[in-house]
N, C-alpha and C positions, 0 to 999 in steps of 0.2 A: 440764890434769887428766891424771893418769897412772892407767891401768888396767892390771891385769894381762891378759896375752894369753890368749884362750880356749885350752883344752887340746884337742889333737888326739888323739882316741881311736881313730881308724881312718880309713881312705881306701878308698872304694869308686869303682870306674870302672864307667861305663855309656855307652851310645851315645846315649841321649836328651839333647837339649840345645836351646837356642833357635836352634841353627843346623843346616843341612844341607850336606853336601859336594857340590859340583858339579864334574864334570869337563867342560871345554870343549875341544873339537877345533877348533882354529882354523887358517885358512889366511890369511896376510898378503898384501898386495898384490905382493909380490915372488916369490909362490909357495911360500914357506917356511911349512911346517905344524908346529904345535906344540900340545901338550896342556898346558892350564892347569887348575889346581885352585883353587876358591875356596869360601869359607864364605859361605853365603847365609842371611840372617836369615829367620826364620819369623814374626817379630812385626811390629810397626808403627814400629819405630825407637825412638829414645830422645831424651831431652832433658838438657841440661846448663843449669843455671840460675845467672845472675849476679845475685844479690839484692842491690841497693843500699840500704843502711840510710839513707844520705844521699848527697851528691854525691861524696864521696871514700871512702866506706867500704862494702866488700863483706862479706857474711856467707859465712864457710866453715862446713863442718861436719867434725868429726873422727869417724871411723867405722872400725870393724875391716875390713881388707882381707885376705880369705882368700888371695888369690893370692900375697902377700908375707908373710902371717901377721904383721902389725903394725897399729897404728892409723895411719890416713893422714888428712891434712888436705886437704879439696878442696871441690868445689862440691856443691850439691844436684844428684843426678842420677837418672835412672830411665827405665823403659820407658814408652812410650806404649800405653795400653790400646786395645782395639778400640773404635771409635766416637769416640775423643778426638782433638782437634787437638793440635799441640805446645803451643799456648798453654794449653789446659785441663790438659794433663799437667804442664806446668811448675808452674802455680799449685798443683795437687793435691800434687805432690812437695815444693813449697816448704812447704806446710802440713804434710805429714807428717813431713819431715826437720828443718825449722828452726823451725816453729811460727809462721810468718807467712804471710799472703796478700799478693797484690799488686794494686793497682788499674790499674797500667800495666804490660803486658807486650808485648814486641816481639821477634819472631824476627829475630835479626841475620843469620844464615846457617847453613848446614849444614857439619858437619866429618866427615871420615872417620877410622877408626882405622888401617887399613892397606889402601888402595885397590888395591893390587896383587893382593891375594888375599881381601879381605872386601867384601862388599856393605853392611855395616852403616853407617848414617848417624846422627849425633847432631845434633839441632837446638839451636843455641845461642840461648837466650832471656834477654834482658836483663828484669829485674823491678824496677820502681821503685814509689814510693809504697806502702811496706809498712805492714801493719797486723798486730797479733797475732791469729792464728787457727791452731788445732792440729786435725789430723785424725789419727786412728789410722794408722800406717804398718805395714809389714811388717818393720821392723828389730827385732831380738831386744833392743835396748836403746836407751835414749833417746840421741840424738847430741848431742855437745857443739857449741854454736854459737860460732864465733870471729870477731869483727869484725876486719878487716884493711884498712889503708889501701891504695888502689890505687897510690899513689905509692911504695909500699914493696915492689913486686913483686920488685925486685932481691934483697932480703933473703929473701923468701918462696921463691924458686926455689933457693935454696942449702940450704933446710932438708932434712934426711934424711927427715922424715915427710911431704914434699911431692913426689910424683914422677909422678902420673898426667898423661899427656899431654894428654888433652882438657881438663882443668882448666887446665893451664898455657897452652894455645893460647887457650882461651875467655877467660882474664883479659886477656891481651895484646890480643885482638880487641876485647873490650868496652871496655877503657881507651882504645884508639886510636879507636874509634867514638864514645865520650863526648867525647874531646878534640875531634873534628871537628865536634860538635854545639854546641860553645861559640861 
């Protein structure tokens, strides 16, 4: 599906964000001192969901990505709300973004964005035994759901509209985990 890109009518800069900047004054075991800066998340982390429609097919979503001002193909992702576990957040996000719930959800591991300067972690959740279930989400438009065969990841990673690092890493991790379970 091809959609026109949203129009940018203006850009506003402000200091408030889900991150705070921290300066760390560190001394290493050799006596060397350095100042490091890191972005520290104020929230509860995030989830990236690998929803398996069947044993070979993952469901991707196409959504507007403001950072690169285009539509991107990727995994269901979102913040973990206060009081939610990664499993609960993954199932909620799956219902909001893809219109499915899952009876079988498993956290495979946590991944980081840029651990040298960010504390943010994303919990990678494998979702299986899907069933149709939609919850209202915070997206400005309905997301297109795109089934993709895990065996075709080589083709997927060469697409211009598929560039988000957490999604790429998550799909390879999930594919390897599923292969080892057979």
